N, C-alpha and C positions, 0 to 999 in steps of 0.2 A: 437755105437762104442763097439767093443769087449773089453774084459778085457785088461788092460794095461800090456805090456810086460816089465818085469824087469829082468835084468841079472847083474851079477857081472862084474866088470871091466875085470877080467880074462876071463870070458865067452865071452865078446864082442871082446877082443883081439884074442881069438881063432877062432871066427866065421868070422871076417872081415880081409881083407888085411890091411896092415899098413896105406895106404893112406885113405881108407874108414874109418878106425878107427879114425885117426887123425882129419878128417873133421867132421864126424858125432858125435863122442863121446867127442871130445875136442874142438868143435866149431872152427875148422880150415877152411881154404879156399884153394881150389885147384888153380893151375896156370890157368890163363885165356886161352881159346882156347885149353885146354888139352883134351876136349871131343867133337871133331867135329863129325858131322853126326848123331846126335840123330834123330831118325825118327819123322816125323810129320804126323799125320793122324790117321787112325783107330787103336785104342788101347788106353792104358793108362799107366801112370807111377806110379810105386810103390816105397815104401821106401826100400832102399838096405839093411836095417837092419832087418826090421820085415815084409815086404811085404804089409803094409797098402797102400790102394789106395790113391794117392795124387793129380794127375793132369790128365785130359783127354788130349789125343793126339791132339785134334783139337784146344786146347787152347795154344799150343806151337807156338811161333813166333820167327823170327830172329831179335834180338835186337842189334847185333854186339858188345855186351859188353864182349863176351868171355865165357859166361856161358849159359846153357840152360835157356830160359825165357818163362814164361807162363803169360797169361793175366787174368787168373782166377784160383783159387784153386778148385779142383774137389773132395776133399775128406778130409782125416784126417789131416788137417793142423791147427796148433796153432800159434798164433802170440804173441810176447813179446817185450817189450822195451829193446833195446840193447844200452848201453852207453859205450861200449868198444871203444878203439882206438880214444878217444877224440871226438866221434860223437854221435848223437842220431839217431838210426835207428830202424827199426822193423825187428826183427829176426823171421824166420819161422822155426818151428820144427814139427816133426811128433807127432801127438796125440797118436799114438800107442806105441811108445817107447822112445819119447823125443829126437830123433836124431836131431842134427842141420842140417838143409837143406840149408839155405842161408838167404836172406833178401828180403823184398818186398819194392818197391819204387813207388812213385806216378807219374811216367813218362812213363807209358805204353800206348798202343793203346786204342782207343774207343772200346767198350762202357765203360769199367771199369776204364781205365786210370791207371791201375796197371801193374807193371812188377815184377813178382816173379822171382828173379834172384837166381837160384838154382845150387848148386854144382853137377856136373855130376856124381861123385862117390857116391852121396847120392841116386841116382835114378836107377831103372831098368825099361826097356820098356816091356810091355806085349801087343803083337799084338792082335787085335780083332780076335776072333775065326771065322772061316768061310771059 
C-alpha cells in the first residue's frame, strides 16, 4: 500500500461535493437506489476520495438492497467494528484515506457469502483499458 493520504477537513470539503463529503468523511449513508446503473464487468472501482483500488468490476452483483454490492474486496479495504445506531456491524473503509465506504454483511452469494454494501458516491468506476 502506498503512503496514507491525510488531508485537513477543509481540504476534503474543497475537493469533494457535499454528499460525497458527508458520506465518506462523516460516515453518512446515501439514499438507497440513488446510484442506478453502475457498470458491471471489465474494470474496477476506486475510492472517490483518493483513487485507491477497492473492488474489481466482476465482483459486483445485484443485491436489490439499493446500494452497489460486491462479493469480494479487491484492494485497499479495511474493516472495523461499528456499534452506531444500536447495532453491531462491520464498517468498510478505504485503507488509503480512511474514507467511510459502507458495510459488509454475511448474506452475499457463494463462494464468499459476503455482501459489501457500498455507498455509490464513495466509488468511481475505471473501465478496463483496451
